[in-house]
C-alpha positions as CSV (number, residue, x, y, z in Angstrom):
1,M,6.7,-10.9,4.8
2,H,10.3,-10.6,5.7
3,N,11.0,-11.5,9.3
4,H,13.9,-9.3,10.3
5,R,13.8,-10.3,13.9
6,A,14.8,-13.8,12.9
7,E,17.8,-12.6,10.9
8,K,21.1,-12.8,12.7
9,A,23.3,-9.8,13.0
10,P,25.4,-9.7,9.8
11,F,28.4,-8.2,11.5
12,H,29.5,-8.5,15.2
13,G,30.8,-5.0,15.0
14,D,32.2,-2.3,12.8
15,W,35.6,-3.9,13.2
16,E,34.4,-7.1,11.6
17,R,32.9,-5.3,8.6
18,R,36.2,-3.4,8.1
19,L,38.3,-6.6,8.5
20,L,36.2,-8.5,5.9
21,L,36.4,-5.6,3.5
22,A,40.1,-5.4,3.8
23,L,40.6,-9.1,3.3
24,L,38.2,-9.4,0.4
25,W,38.8,-6.1,-1.2
26,P,40.8,-7.3,-4.3
27,I,38.2,-9.9,-5.2
28,L,35.2,-7.6,-4.5
29,W,36.7,-4.8,-6.5
30,L,37.4,-7.0,-9.6
31,Q,34.0,-8.6,-9.4
32,S,32.2,-5.3,-9.1
33,L,34.1,-4.0,-12.2
34,N,33.0,-7.1,-14.1
35,V,29.4,-6.7,-13.0
36,R,29.3,-3.1,-14.3
37,R,30.8,-4.2,-17.6
38,V,28.5,-7.1,-18.3
39,T,25.2,-6.0,-16.7
40,P,22.7,-4.8,-19.4
41,H,21.6,-1.2,-18.9
42,M,17.8,-0.9,-18.4
43,P,15.9,2.3,-18.7
44,E,13.3,3.7,-16.3
45,A,9.8,2.7,-16.8
46,A,7.8,4.9,-19.3
47,G,4.5,6.5,-18.5
48,S,2.9,9.2,-16.4
49,R,4.5,10.1,-13.0
50,H,1.4,11.7,-11.5
51,G,-2.4,11.2,-11.5
52,L,-5.7,10.8,-9.7
53,C,-7.7,7.6,-9.5
54,G,-9.9,5.4,-7.3
55,K,-12.8,6.1,-5.0
56,G,-13.3,6.7,-1.3
57,P,-11.5,9.0,1.1
58,L,-8.7,11.0,-0.5
59,V,-5.1,10.0,0.2
60,R,-2.2,11.9,-1.4
61,I,0.9,9.8,-1.9
62,L,4.4,10.5,-3.0
63,V,6.8,7.7,-4.1
64,T,10.4,8.9,-4.3
65,G,13.9,7.4,-4.5
66,D,16.2,5.4,-6.8
67,S,15.9,2.9,-9.7
68,G,13.4,0.8,-7.7
69,A,11.0,3.7,-7.4
70,A,11.7,4.8,-11.0
71,G,10.6,1.3,-12.2
72,V,13.8,0.1,-13.8
73,G,13.2,-3.5,-14.9
74,V,9.8,-3.1,-16.5
75,S,8.5,-1.2,-19.5
76,T,5.8,0.9,-18.1
77,Q,4.9,2.6,-14.8
78,N,1.7,0.5,-14.6
79,L,3.9,-2.6,-14.0
80,A,6.3,-0.8,-11.7
81,L,6.2,-0.1,-8.0
82,C,4.3,3.2,-8.1
83,G,1.7,2.0,-10.6
84,Q,1.0,-1.2,-8.8
85,L,0.9,0.5,-5.4
86,V,-1.6,3.1,-6.6
87,S,-3.7,0.4,-8.2
88,R,-4.0,-1.4,-4.8
89,L,-4.6,1.7,-2.7
90,S,-7.2,3.0,-5.2
91,Q,-9.4,0.0,-4.3
92,H,-9.9,1.7,-0.9
93,H,-9.1,5.4,-1.5
94,T,-9.2,8.1,-4.1
95,V,-5.5,8.3,-4.7
96,E,-3.7,11.5,-5.8
97,W,-0.2,10.4,-6.5
98,R,3.2,11.6,-7.7
99,L,6.5,9.9,-8.5
100,L,9.9,11.7,-8.0
101,A,12.7,9.2,-8.7
102,A,15.7,8.7,-10.8
103,N,18.0,5.7,-11.7
104,G,21.3,5.9,-9.9
105,L,20.3,8.1,-7.0
106,D,22.0,7.7,-3.7
107,S,20.8,9.3,-0.4
108,P,22.8,12.6,-0.9
109,G,21.5,12.8,-4.4
110,L,17.9,12.4,-3.2
111,V,18.3,14.9,-0.5
112,K,19.5,17.5,-3.0
113,M,16.7,16.7,-5.4
114,L,14.0,17.0,-2.8
115,E,15.4,20.2,-1.4
116,E,14.6,21.8,-4.8
117,V,11.0,20.6,-4.9
118,P,8.4,23.3,-3.9
119,Y,6.2,22.6,-0.9
120,R,3.3,20.4,-1.5
121,R,1.2,18.4,1.0
122,F,1.2,14.6,0.9
123,D,-0.4,12.3,3.4
124,V,2.0,9.4,2.7
125,V,5.5,9.4,1.4
126,V,7.4,6.2,0.4
127,I,11.2,6.2,0.1
128,S,13.0,3.6,-1.9
129,M,16.7,4.1,-1.1
130,G,19.8,2.2,-0.2
131,A,21.1,-0.1,-2.9
132,N,23.4,2.6,-4.4
133,D,24.5,3.7,-1.0
134,A,25.5,0.1,-0.2
135,T,27.4,-0.3,-3.5
136,C,29.3,2.8,-2.6
137,L,30.1,1.2,0.8
138,C,28.4,3.9,2.8
139,S,28.6,2.6,6.4
140,P,25.4,1.6,8.0
141,A,25.7,4.3,10.6
142,R,26.3,7.0,8.1
143,W,23.4,5.7,5.9
144,V,21.0,6.0,8.9
145,E,22.2,9.6,9.3
146,W,21.3,10.2,5.7
147,Q,17.8,8.7,6.2
148,N,17.3,11.1,9.1
149,Q,18.3,14.0,6.9
150,L,15.9,12.7,4.2
151,A,13.1,12.5,6.8
152,D,13.8,16.1,7.8
153,V,13.7,17.4,4.2
154,I,10.5,15.4,3.5
155,Q,8.8,16.8,6.6
156,Q,9.7,20.4,5.6
157,R,8.6,19.9,2.0
158,F,5.6,17.6,2.3
159,T,4.5,17.3,6.0
160,P,3.2,13.7,5.6
161,D,1.2,11.9,8.2
162,L,3.2,8.7,7.4
163,L,6.7,8.3,6.1
164,V,7.6,4.8,5.0
165,H,11.2,3.7,4.4
166,S,11.2,0.8,2.0
167,A,14.1,-1.4,3.2
168,V,17.3,-1.8,1.2
169,P,16.6,-4.7,-1.3
170,P,17.8,-8.2,-0.5
171,M,21.1,-7.9,-2.3
172,H,21.9,-11.5,-1.4
173,A,19.3,-12.4,-3.9
174,C,20.7,-10.3,-6.8
175,M,21.7,-13.1,-9.2
176,A,23.9,-10.8,-11.3
177,L,26.3,-10.5,-8.4
178,P,28.8,-13.4,-8.2
179,Q,30.0,-14.9,-4.9
180,P,31.5,-13.7,-2.6
181,L,30.4,-10.2,-3.7
182,R,26.7,-11.1,-3.4
183,W,27.2,-12.6,0.1
184,F,29.2,-9.5,1.2
185,M,26.7,-7.0,-0.2
186,G,23.8,-9.0,1.3
187,R,25.4,-8.7,4.7
188,W,26.0,-5.0,4.2
189,A,22.4,-4.4,3.2
190,I,21.1,-6.3,6.2
191,A,23.3,-4.3,8.5
192,M,21.8,-1.1,7.1
193,N,18.3,-2.3,7.4
194,Q,18.7,-3.6,11.0
195,L,20.2,-0.3,12.2
196,L,17.4,1.7,10.7
197,A,14.7,-0.6,12.0
198,G,16.1,-0.2,15.5
199,L,16.0,3.5,15.2
200,L,12.4,3.5,13.9
201,F,11.0,0.9,16.3
202,G,8.0,2.2,18.1
203,Q,7.6,5.3,15.9
204,G,4.1,5.7,14.5
205,K,4.5,8.3,11.8
206,R,7.8,7.0,10.5
207,T,8.0,3.3,9.7
208,M,9.9,0.7,7.8
209,H,8.6,-1.8,5.2
210,W,10.7,-4.9,4.6
211,H,11.0,-6.6,1.2
212,P,9.7,-10.2,0.8
213,A,12.5,-12.7,1.5
214,S,14.0,-14.1,-1.7
215,T,17.0,-16.2,-2.5
216,T,16.2,-17.1,-6.1
217,S,16.0,-15.4,-9.5
218,T,12.2,-15.3,-9.3
219,G,10.9,-11.8,-9.5
220,L,14.1,-10.4,-11.1
221,S,14.4,-8.7,-14.5
222,R,16.9,-9.8,-17.1
223,D,19.7,-7.7,-15.6
224,G,19.5,-9.9,-12.4
225,I,19.4,-6.9,-10.2
226,H,16.1,-5.0,-10.6
227,P,12.6,-6.4,-10.1
228,N,10.5,-7.6,-13.0
229,S,6.7,-7.2,-13.0
230,D,6.3,-10.1,-10.6
231,G,8.9,-8.7,-8.2
232,Y,7.2,-5.3,-8.2
233,T,3.8,-7.0,-7.6
234,L,5.1,-8.6,-4.4
235,W,6.7,-5.4,-3.3
236,A,3.5,-3.4,-4.0
237,D,1.3,-6.0,-2.3
238,G,3.3,-5.8,1.0
239,L,3.8,-2.0,0.8
240,S,0.1,-1.3,0.2
241,Q,-0.9,-3.5,3.2
242,H,1.7,-1.7,5.3
243,I,0.3,1.7,4.3
244,L,-3.3,0.8,4.9
245,K,-2.4,-0.7,8.3
246,N,-0.4,2.2,9.5
247,Y,-2.0,5.2,7.8
248,L,-5.6,4.6,8.8
249,P,-5.0,4.7,12.6
250,I,-3.0,8.0,12.2
251,R,-5.9,9.5,10.1
252,L,-8.5,8.5,12.7
253,L,-6.4,9.8,15.6
254,S,-5.9,13.1,13.7
255,A,-9.7,13.3,13.1
256,Q,-10.4,12.7,16.8
257,G,-7.9,15.3,17.8
258,S,-9.5,17.9,15.5
259,V,-13.0,17.1,17.1
260,I,-11.6,17.4,20.6
């Protein structure tokens, strides 16, 4: 599991981030243009985006977000994050699940999409969001504000017992990004994650799950950016353990409260 406490602060302050951006901007801009030109376009994973499976106590789960949630990088939802997550949770629960995700979404786009979804109760909501915000150079502080807004919308629409923010992916491991673009975006993503982790520290009903640490191409699809089936497996393994660890105590406390 990713040890975010051991990771040094990527920037010593907002001034350093702005200075590095100013100094490296011409190179970063040219490299980003080239990445967009040469990176193969991969579709969202095909397959059902809702279902019911498993056995045991019922848990209703919503997975929402960007291309990672939508399963870009693999052919079917069974191989993607949602499918593999449901497969693991269904070993312990009857899982009623739904996927609301789209390739290319950033935080404002996800807020707008979820605001238009009718009310429906979910016990657990998982958000995959941040990579597109990072590539648009949304500041870490502003990004955290968007995550708070997302949390408010999710609470209004779905009233979950547990909201899990899946961290911005380790962009320093995206092999499609050349240096120094990969290094810079990796630092930017880490800054976003650390700021959100600090905000969520000690919260029980709103948590953060960190991606497994990776600095190689293992687990990446042919575009060098999105996960392949192995990458989604690692992600789903950690995320399912995180949900089982954090959701069960909340459910037990709620049950005790209703008895009292």
